[in-house]
C-alpha positions in Angstrom: 11.1 -38.8 -12.5 9.5 -36.3 -9.9 7.4 -34.0 -11.8 8.7 -31.5 -9.1 12.4 -30.5 -7.8 13.7 -30.3 -4.6 14.2 -26.8 -3.2 17.8 -26.0 -3.3 19.1 -25.0 1.0 20.6 -21.6 -0.4 17.4 -20.7 -2.4 14.6 -21.5 0.8 13.0 -18.4 2.3 13.7 -18.2 5.9 10.1 -19.6 6.7 10.5 -22.7 4.4 14.5 -22.7 6.1 12.9 -23.0 9.2 10.0 -25.5 8.5 12.8 -27.6 6.7 15.2 -27.6 9.6 12.5 -28.8 11.7 11.5 -31.6 9.6 14.7 -32.8 8.5 15.7 -32.9 12.0 12.9 -35.9 13.0 14.0 -37.8 9.5 17.3 -38.2 9.8 18.7 -34.4 8.3 16.7 -35.0 5.2 13.5 -34.0 3.8 12.2 -36.3 1.3 9.2 -37.4 -0.2 5.4 -35.4 0.4 7.2 -32.6 2.5 10.2 -31.9 -0.2 6.8 -31.1 -2.3 5.1 -28.9 0.8 7.9 -26.9 1.7 6.8 -25.1 -1.6 4.1 -23.9 0.3 5.6 -23.4 3.8 1.8 -23.5 5.6 0.6 -26.7 4.4 4.4 -28.2 5.0 4.1 -26.9 8.7 0.4 -28.0 9.0 1.3 -31.6 7.6 4.3 -31.9 9.4 2.7 -31.3 12.9 -0.6 -32.8 12.1 1.9 -36.0 10.9 4.2 -35.8 14.0 1.2 -36.0 16.2 -0.4 -39.0 14.7 3.5 -40.9 14.7 3.4 -40.1 18.6 0.2 -41.0 19.3 -1.2 -43.8 21.4 -1.6 -46.2 19.0 0.8 -48.8 19.2 3.6 -48.2 16.7 3.7 -51.7 15.4 -0.4 -51.3 14.1 0.4 -47.9 13.0 3.0 -49.1 10.9 0.9 -52.4 9.4 -1.4 -49.3 9.0 0.9 -47.4 6.8 1.7 -50.3 4.5 -1.6 -51.2 3.7 -2.4 -47.6 2.8 0.8 -47.4 0.9 0.0 -50.9 -1.1 -3.3 -50.1 -1.8 -2.5 -46.5 -3.5 0.7 -48.1 -4.8 2.7 -44.9 -3.1 6.2 -45.9 -3.6 8.0 -43.9 -1.6 5.7 -44.3 1.1 6.2 -48.0 0.7 9.9 -47.7 0.6 10.0 -45.5 3.8 7.7 -47.4 5.8 8.5 -50.8 4.9 11.7 -50.2 7.2 9.5 -48.3 9.9 7.2 -51.4 9.8 10.4 -53.5 10.8 11.6 -51.9 13.1 8.2 -51.4 15.0 7.9 -55.5 15.0 6.0 -56.4 11.8 7.7 -59.2 10.9 9.3 -59.7 7.4 7.1 -62.1 6.0 3.8 -60.0 6.6 5.8 -56.7 5.1 6.6 -58.4 1.9 3.1 -60.6 1.4 1.5 -56.5 1.7 4.3 -55.7 -0.5 3.2 -58.4 -3.2 -0.4 -57.9 -2.8 -1.1 -60.7 -1.0 -3.2 -61.1 2.1 -0.3 -61.7 5.2 -0.5 -64.3 7.9 -0.9 -62.2 11.4 -0.8 -64.1 14.0 -2.3 -61.2 16.4 -6.0 -60.1 16.9 -5.0 -56.6 16.6 -3.2 -57.1 13.7 -5.4 -58.9 12.2 -8.3 -55.9 13.2 -6.3 -53.5 11.9 -5.6 -55.8 8.3 -9.4 -55.4 8.0 -10.6 -52.6 9.0 -7.8 -50.8 6.3 -8.6 -53.3 3.6 -12.2 -52.4 4.0 -12.3 -48.5 4.3 -10.0 -48.9 1.3 -12.1 -51.0 -0.7 -15.6 -49.9 0.5 -14.8 -46.2 1.0 -17.0 -47.1 4.2 -16.8 -49.1 7.8 -19.3 -51.9 8.4 -20.6 -51.8 11.9 -19.6 -55.1 12.4 -15.8 -53.9 11.9 -16.7 -50.9 13.8 -17.6 -52.6 17.0 -14.9 -55.2 16.8 -12.6 -52.3 16.4 -13.8 -50.3 19.7 -14.2 -53.6 21.7 -10.3 -54.8 20.5 -9.0 -51.2 20.4 -11.4 -48.4 22.0 -12.7 -45.9 20.7 -10.0 -43.2 21.2 -7.6 -45.8 19.5 -10.1 -46.4 17.1 -10.5 -42.5 16.1 -6.3 -42.3 15.9 -6.3 -44.9 13.5 -9.1 -43.6 11.1 -7.2 -40.3 11.3 -4.1 -41.5 10.6 -5.6 -43.8 7.7 -7.2 -40.3 5.9 -3.7 -38.8 6.9 -1.1 -41.3 4.8 -4.0 -41.9 2.2 -3.5 -37.7 1.7 0.2 -38.8 1.6 0.1 -41.4 -1.0 -2.2 -39.2 -2.9 0.4 -36.3 -2.8 3.3 -38.7 -4.1 1.8 -40.5 -6.7 0.2 -37.2 -8.2 4.2 -35.7 -8.2 5.7 -39.3 -8.8 8.0 -38.5 -5.6 11.2 -40.5 -6.4 12.4 -43.2 -3.8 16.0 -42.9 -3.0 18.2 -44.7 -5.9 15.2 -44.5 -8.2 14.1 -47.7 -7.0 10.0 -49.0 -7.5 9.3 -51.4 -4.3 5.8 -51.6 -4.7 5.2 -54.2 -7.6 
């Protein structure tokens, strides 16, 4: 059960309403997950939305971005994040078998070098809290420095999202628990 009730539209301040409408406009008309919590603090909601939007619309290929988010969600068992981004990953071209392997904490069969790199980099960062020189060098050689900066920044942002979701037990629609 969620620890924080969603705010009712009629109770929003003008500042909250403006931020709510902007967030809902890019997310299918609803404000859920961490944004439903952050909306109680409009400055945080606004900054998080702008930062998250910047990252989602960055230059890193969406397929790699969504793979990274799935790995973060699985690492933290962030139910809402796993729920929301499984669909996004499939839409971005991540095969269903890969999504399912990650969901069940199995190493996925990745056919592309860039996907194996993202898997290795995110797993290494999640498990060791650092990045080895060989993985860093491989990442820069394969993706380029700008994309590595974007990938690691996104990893940090979605880790923050996972912590928010878990700390406030943000609900998944229908009460599902997609991450065993």
